[in-house]
C-alpha positions as CSV (number, residue, x, y, z in Angstrom):
1,X,110.6,67.9,146.3
2,X,107.2,67.8,145.0
3,X,106.7,68.4,141.2
4,X,103.4,69.8,139.6
5,X,102.3,69.8,136.1
6,X,99.3,71.3,134.7
7,X,97.7,69.6,131.8
8,X,95.5,72.5,130.0
9,X,93.5,70.8,127.3
10,X,91.9,73.2,124.9
11,X,88.7,72.7,123.7
12,X,87.7,73.4,119.9
13,X,85.5,76.3,120.0
14,X,82.4,76.9,117.2
15,X,83.1,79.3,115.2
16,X,80.2,81.4,112.7
17,X,81.6,82.4,109.6
18,X,79.2,85.2,108.7
19,X,79.6,86.1,104.9
20,X,77.4,89.2,103.5
21,X,74.8,89.0,101.2
22,X,74.5,92.4,98.6
23,X,71.5,92.2,96.6
24,X,71.5,94.9,93.5
25,X,69.6,96.0,91.1
26,X,71.0,97.8,87.7
27,X,69.4,100.0,85.2
28,X,71.1,102.3,82.6
29,X,69.3,105.2,81.0
30,X,70.4,107.2,78.1
31,X,70.1,111.1,77.6
32,X,69.9,112.6,73.5
33,X,70.7,116.1,73.4
34,X,73.5,118.2,74.1
35,X,73.2,119.2,78.0
36,X,75.3,122.0,79.9
37,X,75.0,120.6,83.2
38,X,74.3,117.5,86.1
39,X,72.3,118.4,88.8
40,X,72.6,115.7,91.1
41,X,71.2,115.6,95.2
42,X,72.1,112.1,96.4
43,X,72.1,110.2,99.6
44,X,74.3,106.8,100.3
45,X,74.9,107.2,96.7
46,X,78.7,107.3,94.9
47,X,78.9,109.4,92.4
48,X,81.6,108.4,88.8
49,X,81.1,111.3,85.8
50,X,83.8,110.6,83.0
51,X,83.6,113.4,80.4
52,X,85.0,112.3,76.2
53,X,83.5,109.4,77.0
54,X,80.5,110.0,74.2
55,X,80.0,112.3,71.9
56,X,76.8,114.1,72.6
57,X,73.9,113.0,75.7
58,X,74.2,111.6,78.7
59,X,74.3,107.6,79.9
60,X,73.8,107.3,83.3
61,X,73.9,103.3,85.0
62,X,72.4,103.3,87.9
63,X,72.6,100.2,90.8
64,X,71.0,100.1,93.5
65,X,71.9,97.8,96.3
66,X,71.7,96.6,99.7
67,X,73.8,94.5,101.9
68,X,73.3,92.3,105.3
69,X,73.9,89.3,106.5
70,X,70.6,86.9,105.0
71,X,69.4,87.6,101.9
72,X,66.3,88.6,102.8
73,X,67.7,91.8,104.5
74,X,69.6,92.4,102.1
75,X,66.7,92.5,100.2
76,X,64.7,94.9,102.3
77,X,67.3,97.5,102.7
78,X,67.5,97.5,98.9
79,X,63.3,97.7,98.6
80,X,64.3,101.0,100.9
81,X,66.3,103.1,97.8
82,X,64.8,105.4,95.6
83,X,66.1,107.5,93.0
84,X,64.9,109.4,90.0
85,X,67.2,110.4,86.7
86,X,65.2,113.3,84.6
87,X,66.4,115.6,81.9
88,X,64.6,119.2,81.4
89,X,65.8,121.9,79.1
90,X,70.0,121.8,78.9
91,X,70.2,120.6,82.6
92,X,70.4,116.0,83.7
93,X,68.9,115.8,87.5
94,X,70.1,113.3,89.5
95,X,68.4,112.3,92.9
96,X,68.4,109.4,95.2
97,X,67.4,108.8,98.8
98,X,68.3,105.7,100.9
99,X,66.1,104.5,104.2
100,X,69.1,102.1,105.4
101,X,72.7,102.8,106.2
102,X,73.8,99.5,104.3
103,X,72.2,100.2,101.1
104,X,72.8,102.7,98.7
105,X,71.9,104.0,95.3
106,X,75.5,104.5,92.8
107,X,75.8,106.7,89.4
108,X,77.9,106.1,86.5
109,X,77.6,108.8,84.2
110,X,79.4,109.3,80.6
111,X,79.1,112.5,79.2
112,X,81.3,114.6,76.4
113,X,83.9,116.4,77.7
114,X,82.0,119.9,78.2
115,X,79.6,119.5,81.0
116,X,79.0,121.2,84.7
117,X,78.5,119.7,87.8
118,X,76.6,120.9,91.0
119,X,76.8,117.6,93.3
120,X,75.7,117.6,96.7
121,X,76.0,113.9,98.2
122,X,75.3,113.0,102.2
123,X,77.4,110.1,102.7
124,X,78.9,109.0,99.4
125,X,81.7,109.7,97.2
126,X,82.5,111.6,93.7
127,X,85.1,110.9,91.3
128,X,85.2,112.6,88.5
129,X,86.9,112.3,85.2
130,X,88.3,114.8,82.1
131,X,85.5,116.9,82.4
132,X,85.6,120.6,81.1
133,X,83.3,123.3,83.2
134,X,82.3,124.8,86.3
135,X,82.1,122.7,89.2
136,X,80.6,122.6,92.6
137,X,80.5,119.4,94.6
138,X,79.9,118.5,97.8
139,X,80.9,114.7,99.1
140,X,82.3,112.3,102.0
141,X,85.5,112.9,99.2
142,X,86.7,114.4,96.0
143,X,88.4,113.2,93.5
144,X,89.0,115.2,90.3
145,X,92.1,113.9,87.8
146,X,92.1,116.0,84.0
147,X,89.6,118.6,84.9
148,X,89.3,122.4,82.9
149,X,87.5,124.9,84.2
150,X,86.6,125.7,87.8
151,X,86.2,123.8,91.2
152,X,84.3,124.5,94.4
153,X,84.9,120.9,96.4
154,X,84.3,120.3,99.9
155,X,84.9,116.8,101.4
156,X,83.2,116.6,104.5
157,X,85.2,113.2,106.0
158,X,87.7,112.3,103.7
159,X,90.2,113.6,101.6
160,X,90.1,116.2,97.9
161,X,92.7,115.2,95.5
162,X,91.8,117.4,92.0
163,X,94.2,118.2,89.5
164,X,92.9,121.0,87.7
165,X,94.1,123.0,84.3
166,X,92.1,126.6,85.5
167,X,90.4,129.4,83.1
168,X,92.2,132.5,83.1
169,X,90.1,134.3,85.3
170,X,88.7,131.1,87.5
171,X,88.3,130.4,91.1
172,X,89.4,127.4,92.3
173,X,88.7,126.4,96.0
174,X,88.8,123.1,98.1
175,X,88.0,122.2,101.2
176,X,88.1,119.4,104.1
177,X,87.1,119.1,107.1
178,X,88.4,115.5,108.4
179,X,91.2,114.9,105.4
180,X,93.9,115.7,102.9
181,X,93.9,118.3,100.3
182,X,96.0,116.9,97.6
183,X,95.8,119.9,94.4
184,X,97.7,119.2,91.1
185,X,98.2,122.7,88.9
186,X,100.2,124.0,85.6
187,X,103.1,125.6,86.1
188,X,103.5,129.3,85.8
189,X,99.7,131.0,85.2
190,X,98.5,133.8,87.3
191,X,97.7,132.4,90.5
192,X,96.8,134.7,93.7
193,X,97.1,131.6,96.6
194,X,96.0,131.5,99.9
195,X,96.0,128.2,101.9
196,X,95.0,127.5,105.8
197,X,96.7,124.2,106.6
198,X,96.2,122.2,109.6
199,X,99.0,123.3,112.1
200,X,98.9,119.6,113.1
201,X,99.4,118.2,109.5
202,X,102.3,118.7,107.0
203,X,102.2,121.2,104.1
204,X,103.8,120.6,101.2
205,X,103.7,123.4,98.2
206,X,105.3,123.6,95.3
207,X,106.7,126.7,93.2
208,X,104.1,127.3,90.8
209,X,106.4,130.2,89.3
210,X,105.2,132.5,92.3
211,X,106.5,136.1,92.0
212,X,106.4,136.5,95.6
213,X,105.3,134.1,98.5
214,X,104.8,134.5,102.5
215,X,104.5,131.4,104.8
216,X,103.6,132.0,108.5
217,X,102.7,128.6,110.7
218,X,100.2,126.5,108.7
219,X,99.2,129.9,106.8
220,X,100.6,130.6,102.9
221,X,100.1,133.3,100.4
222,X,101.5,133.7,96.7
223,X,101.1,135.2,93.6
224,X,102.1,135.5,90.2
225,X,101.6,137.6,87.7
226,X,98.1,139.2,86.9
227,X,96.9,137.2,90.2
228,X,93.7,136.5,87.8
229,X,93.2,132.9,89.2
230,X,91.9,132.9,92.4
231,X,93.3,129.6,94.1
232,X,91.7,128.6,98.1
233,X,93.1,125.8,99.8
234,X,91.4,125.2,103.2
235,X,92.6,121.8,105.5
236,X,91.8,120.7,108.6
237,X,92.4,116.9,109.6
238,X,95.2,116.1,107.3
239,X,97.5,117.0,105.2
240,X,98.6,119.8,102.3
241,X,99.8,119.0,99.1
242,X,100.2,121.6,96.5
243,X,101.9,119.6,93.2
244,X,103.2,121.8,90.5
245,X,102.5,120.1,87.1
């Protein structure tokens, strides 16, 4: 009997590790005065707004950046960014545009507690903290904590995670296209709640002190007291969770 032994020689292969280079430029703009609202029309931008961080006016830190595997290409992408930050009357306006996908302009805003928002972000995230007012926000994802007032939040490709104390006759509306809806509300207020969830995903609704509640499939409606606070939750492509605080 003849025995065969197969010898396998493993030759080292050349590996090339590519490190990304990020070029960025930062600028801080201070607006003095009393402002009621922030308007933002942004492209490839993340927006953070923190209320109660300053006593008056607004402080806006702008970071324009570009990323690539080579420094010169990162600079080219950075050079394709543009933005403006202006104030007129009681409104501060932010605008940005990026010509490249691996580039963007991020805004970090420090404001008083009282500030309403009108924000639309194409390919970017919104993060709101400790603000009181009426907020209209469209972004890839929306996160809000310590909010007071009203909000209409639409997350185009990610999650809504919102914690808010509503005004007496407020309207709260959150919607996702492909993500979770997580909403935290105080227990015991006069809610008129409508939820349309995604039947292929989970739905977890804590009791907010409802007088009546009905569920059918992925739909849920409930009311308490005078039902003066309208709450609407529409979820597609994710779970729906309502927490009582």
